[in-house]
C-alpha positions, 0 to 999 in steps of 0.5 A: 678774521671774522671782525677783520671781514665785517671791518672791510665789509663796512669800510666798503659800505662807508666808500660806496655811501662817500661816492653815491655821495660825491655823485650826487654833489657832482650832479648838484654842482653842476645842475647849478652851474648849468642854471648860472650859465643859462642866466647870464646867457640869457642877459645878454644880447645875442643873435641866432646863428641863422640871424647872423649869417642873415645879416652878413649876407645883406651886408656883402651884397651891400658892400658889393653895391657901394662898390659898383656905385663908387666905380659908376660915381667915378665914371661919371665925374671922369665924363664930366671933367673934360665938359667943364673944361671945354665950358672954361674955355670957351 
């Protein structure tokens, strides 16, 4: 009976030790993966969210101004057509 308890104690120690090694290995792998991801992300030319939102707003404003100018040009061209027709007939 004494040897059986000792065997169980030894198995418990081995299992505990293996769990500690597995946890350490897990931490090591996570650390290495994090380093790799950071290296890859640093190599990419990414912008911050704030910069992206600022450029997005500028693009929307430019698109709206372009639409306003296109409407103005169309209006001016429409107004100029009758004058051209009148000049040709004289």
